[in-house]
C-alpha positions, 0 to 999 in steps of 0.5 A: 344599298347593301344588306347586312347578314346577321353574324357577318363580323370583322374577324379582328374587331367584331364590327358588323361588315357587309355581305360584299366583304371578300375576306371578313375583315372590316375597313378599319382593321384592313391595314393591321390585318395585311401587316400581320398577313405579311409577317405570317407569310414570311415566317416560312423560309422559302416564302420569305426568300421569294418575298425579300428577293424581289428587291434584289431581282429588280435592282441588281440588273440596274446595279450591274449595268451602272457599275460595269465600266467603273474602275474602283480605287478602294481595295474593298470595292475592287473585290466586292463588286466582282464577288457580288456579280458572280454570286448573283449570276451563279446563285441568284441571291444576295445577303441582306447586307450585300444588297444594302451595300449595292443599293447604297452604291446605286443611290449615287448612280441613278436619279430620284425618278428612276429609283422611285419607279424601281421601288414602285415595281418592288412594291407591286411585286411584293403585293402580288406575292402576298395577294396570291398566297392563300393561308391555311386555317391555322395561319389565318388564325395566327394572322387574326391574333396578330392583327388583334394585337397590332390593333390593341397596340395602336389604340393604346398608343392613341390614348 
């Protein structure tokens, strides 16, 4: 049975937590804490590029492979596809809108299970990025404040 040290409280709501709790956040607050952690993580431009670029890194090779032999009829698609492929190969980055267009085209070329698999890969990579990030003390304070706000908003919406 777990023993409880006095003074071990959830950083978000102040509830008592056990000694084995790794990050000082209670079970009820964990989902809002990790949502706030994601927001604070992505406030720094370089970290945000890495995080949001995960989807492009996983989906773009599939997109290029599925469309390489397609003969496009519309003027837009004829110019868009080569420019996106060139930009991806040279810079390794796409804008959010370019990626949305590529994903919408890809939706017609892959089946549901493949898409689900790829989205699972994206989710796992994003989780890995957030898990390896160690926030500074200031960032942790910002995370806790934001999580408190999220939790308060959830409670207000429930009543």
